[in-house]
N, C-alpha and C positions, 0 to 999 in steps of 0.2 A: 354710370360713371366708373365704377370699380372694374366693370368688364372692359371698358375702353382702356383703363390704366393697365390692366393685366396684358391686354393685347399689345400696347405700346412697349411694355417691358419685354415681352416675348420677342417682338420685332427688334428691339434694341440688342437683346442677347444674340439673336441670329446674325445681326449685322456685325457685332463684335467678333463672333465666331468666324464669320466669313472673312473679316479683315485679318484675323489671326492666321487662318490657314492660307490666305493669299500671301501674307507676309512671310510665312514659313516656306511656301512654295518658291517665292522669289528668292529668299535666302538660300534655299537648297539649290536652285538653278544657278545662281551666281557662284556659289561655292563649287559647284560641279565644273563650271567653265573656268574658274580660277585654277582649280586643280589640274584640269586638262592643259591649260596654258603653261602652268608651272612645269608639268611633265614634258611638254614640247620644247620649252625654252631651255631647260637645264637637263639635256639628255643624259649626260654622264652621271650627274647627281641622281637623276630619276632611276637610272639603271642600278646604281649602287643601293639606292633606297629600297627598291622593290626586289632586290636579289633574294633576300631571305624569304620573302613571301612567295616568290616564284618557285624557289627550290622546294619549299615545304608543300606548297599546293601540288606541284608536279609529283613529288614523292608520294604524297597521300593518294592521289588519283591513280598513279601507276600501280601501287600496291593493291588498291581496291580492284583495279582492272584485272591484275594477274590472279588475285584470289577469286574473283568472280568467274574468270575464264576457267580456272582450275576446278572450281566447284561444278560448273556446267560439264566440263570434260569428264570429271570423275563420275558424276551422276549418269552421264550418257554411255560411258564406255566401260567403267570398272564396277560401279555400284549397281549397274543395270542388270539385275538377275533375271529379268523378265517381268511381265505384267502381273502384279499381285503375287509374287513368288517369294517364298522363304526356303532356306536350305538347312537341313539337319546334317551336321558334320561332326567329326570327332572333336573338333576344337571350335571355340568362338574366334572369329577372325579379327575382331577389334578388341584386343586385350594388350595390356602392357607386358613387359618381359617377365615380371614376377608372377603374374597370373598365368601366363602361358606355361611357365615351368611347372606350376601346380597342376595345370591341365594335362601336361605331358605325363605326369605320374598317376593322375587320377582317371582320366577319360579313356573310354573304350571306343574302338572304331565302329562305324556303322557297317553292318553286314547285310547280305542278301535276305536273311531271315527278318531283320528289322524292316527292310523295305516291304517285304510281303505282309508283315504284320500290320504296318501302317496302311498299306494299300487295302487290306481286307477289313480293318477295324476303325479307321479314322472316318468320322462322319462329315458329310457336307463339303468335301473338297471338289474342285473342278478337275484337276489332274494331279497325278503323283508319278514321279519318274525317278530313275536312279542312274548314276554314271560313275565310272571308275577309270582313272588314267594310270599310266605307268611313268613315274617320274625318273626312276633309276632303271638302268638296263632295258630301256625301251627298244623294241625290235626294229630292225632295219626295214625301211619302206623302199621297195625298188620296183622298177618296171623295165624289162628288157635291158638290163645292165645299167640303167639310170637310177641314181640314189638321191633322195631328198633328205637333207639333214634337219634335225630339230622339228620333225613333224609331230604335232600333238596327236597322240594315239589314245583312244578311249573306247571303252565298251559302254553302251547306253541301252536303255529300254526304249521301245517304240514310242512311248508317250512323250519322250523328251523333245520331239519335233514341235510339240504344242507348248512346251514349257520354256525351252531355252531360246537363245538368240538366232539360231540357225533357221533358215527358210529354204525350201526346195526351189532351185532355179529351173532344173529340168530333171527328168527321171522321177524317182520316188524315194521315200524314206523306208525304213524297215517296217514290215508288217508284223502283226501278232504271230502269224505263221512262221516267219523268219525267226522270231524270238523263241517260239516253242520248239522248233526243230534245230536250233543252234546253227542256222544257215550261215555259211561263210560268204557273206555279202558285205559290202562296205558303202559308206556315204562319205564323199570327199569334198574338201574345200576348193575354192577357185585356184589357189596357188598350186595345189597338187594337180588339178586338171590342166592348168596352163603349162606346167613343166613336163608332165608325163604325156599329155595328149594335146600338143599345141595345134595340130591341124586335123585331128580326127575326133570322132564322137567317142567319148570315154565309156559310154554305157555298154555293159556287157564285157568289157575288158577285165583281165585279171591282174591284180597287183599282188606282189609277194610281200607279206608282212611277216618278218621273221621266218621265212621259208614256207609259210602257209599261204595258199592262193585264196584271195578274196575278190569276188566279182563285183564290179562297180554297178550299183543300181541307181545312184542319184548323185547330183552335184548341187552344192549349196550356193545361194546368192552371196555375192561378195559382201563381207562385213567391214573390212578396213583394217586399220592398225591402231594400236594403243601405245603411246610413247615410242613410236617407231617400230614396234613389234607387230608383225602381221598376225591377224586373227583368222586368216584364211588358209593357213598351212596345217590342216588337220585331216585326220582319217578316223572315222567312227565305224564300229562294228557292233552287232547285237551283243548285249551283255552276256548272254548264254554262250555265244561263240568265244567271247573274250575269256570266260571262265574255263571253257573246254581246252583252248589252245595256249593260253598264256598264264593266267593267275587263277587257280582253283578257288581261292577264298579271298576275293579282293576287298579292299576298303572302299566304301561307297560315300558319295554325297547324295542325299535324298532330297529331291526338289518337289515341293508341294505348292500347288497353285490354288489360290482362293478365287471365288467368283467376283469379289470386289475388294477394294481397299478397306472398306468398313468391316468386312468379314475377317481380315488378316489377323487382328489381335486375338479374336476368339479361336480361330483355327490354330494359331501358334500355341495357345494355352492347351487346346485339346491334344495336339501332337506332343507337347511337352509332358502332359499328364500320362498319356499312353506309354511313352518311352520310360518315364520314371516307374510306372507300374510294371512294365516288362522287365526292367532291370532291378526291381525290388528295392528302390531307394526309399528310405524313410523320410519323414517331413523335414528333419533337421539336416539331412545330407544334401550337399550341392549336386547339381546336375553333373553327370559324367559324360556329357555330350554338349554340342553347341547348337544353338538355334540362331541362324544368321539371316538377316533381311537387308534390303538396300539401306534402310534407315540406320541399321547398325554400322554399316561401313561409312555412311555419310556423317554420322555422329563422331566417329573416330577421326574422320578427315577434318571436320570442323574444329575439333580440339587442336589438331596440328596447325591448321591455318590461323586459328585464333592466336597462337603464339607468334606466328609471322606477322599478323596484323598488329598485335600489341607492340612488337619491336618497331614496326613502321610508324605507329602512332607516337612512340617515344622520340623517334628521329624528327617527325613532323613537329612535335611540340617544341623541341629545342630550336629548330629553324624558325618557327612561328614567333617565339619569344624574341629571338635575335632580330627578326624582321620588324617586329612591333617596336622594339627599342630604337632601332634605326629610324623608323618613321617618326617616333616621338621626338628624337633629336632633331630631325629635319624640320618638323613642325615648330619646335622651339626656336630654331634659327629663323623660320619664316615669320614667327611672331616678332622677333627682334627686328627683322628687316622691314616689317610693315607696321611698326609702332606708330609712325606718323599717320599712316592711312587709317589705323584704328581710331586715333584721336580725332581725325576729321569726321569719320562716320559717327562717332559718339556725339560730337558737337552738333551734328546735323540731325540728331534725334534717335540714332540707333541704340537699342536697348542692350543690356548685358547679354540677354539670351540670344539676341540676333548675332552678336559677335561669337558667342559660345557655339551656336549651331553652325555658323560659317566654317569655323576651324575643325569641328568634329566631322562635319560632312566632307570637308576637303580631305581630311585624313582617311576617312572611309573610302572615298573615291580612289585615292592613291593605292590603298591596299587592295581594293576590288579590282583595279586594273592589273595589279600583280597577280591576282587570282585568275583573271581571264587569260593572261599570258601563260600562267602555269597550266591551265586546262588545255590550251592549244598545244603546248609542248608535250603534255601527258598523252594527248590524243595521238600525236605523231609517234611517240615512244611505244604506246600500246599497240599501234598498228604494226610497227616493226617487230615487236615481240610476238605478235600473233602470227607473223609469217613463219617464224622459226620454232615457236612454242605454242602458247595459247594465252590470250588475254581478251577481255571484253569489257569495255568501259561502260558501266551502268549509268543511267541518268541520275541516280542518287549521288554518284560520285561528283558529277558536275554541280549539283545543287549544294552538296556539302562543301566543295571547294570554294565556290563563290561566297556562300554564307560565312564560312569560317574566316576566309581572308578579309572580308568586309568587316566582320565582327572584331577581328584583331585590330584593324585600322581605327574603328570607332572607339575601342577600349583604350588603345594607347594614344588616341588623340584627345582624350578627355583632359589630361593635365595641361598640355599646351593651350587648349581652347579655354580652360578656366583661367589660365594665367593671362591670356589676351582679354578675356571678358572683364577681369578685375583691374585692368589698367585705368589710371586716372586720366581723363581726357585732356586736362591742362598739361600734365607732365608729358603725355604722349605727343601733344602738338609741339612741344618744345624740342622733341627729338628730331635731329636732322635726318633727311632721307639718305 
């Protein structure tokens, strides 16, 4: 008998739960269509109601899209030092102005002796290379009277073809023999090849670099541009020839490649320890050189974009609050307009929570609609921005936009909904339509 009683109680609970969720679903469905009808019937009022939510959602997603696009662009074009590569340089690249001034006074440049020391003593690396460019007083690059301006001129070691971004399109890169004999050969980018040799094979031709003839042995694959600045307008020569003809004691950037990303931290520590020992730095002295990796650049970039994103969030918050207040006022007006309807529903058995859910859901639907419109506008704006700059709308931005706008509608709909739910059915029925 007790087992039968428990079974009946369980069945009764299940039936009550089923009725509850059925009632909730019916209420939600009705509230949804009432909200859609209200938006359709009162187009101007709906536009003004949703304007704040639309602007805030659009602003949020556009900011997220631009930041996301910039993060991808920086990671692929600027912070991409190569696969598992870090660079020893005179300075840390990601420092503020105060720290940079300190490094200017304290740090020493990397020299050819430092490169050779690390090459011979650093354990476990995959590749190590060095490069040096001429920022000021760069030599003129010419071929048969034609001159190319702003050509990036550098002396590099043969191993840099395995470390850097450059790849051989045709011809070859420098060999160890070229390096050891200070051979006057050069490796050129596609822009140099296109301008000097538009209709002929550049291999074997001699380019004058500051009056010294350098024979072309290879041409690089096209890299592209960064912020509109071509990365294919370059000419590289062996570092030994660079020292012989241009700068006897150049300042270097030493590129070190690990076998894997997991090995990177350990190899960075090994390189730092060797350089500190070589420069006789005690344990309490700061490094007088910089160790730079892609993560270093990206960390500094994320700090910068964090400020931009915070400003965007501030603007979004203001518009969201304004939009929420407008929705709340419209819903209060809707409660006043539909007081008689609320009285009829209550007299027919509608419970307080049914009325409450109806108006809360209606408010959420209105705000969610504004969020959807904002997402569509943001997608259009992001597409246009991507044509002239860079922007990529992440899926997370869509989810955040919908969730935030709907949440604002639900939150600001609570007060009008509670006011509607508390109406006395007798007094509500006395109200004229």
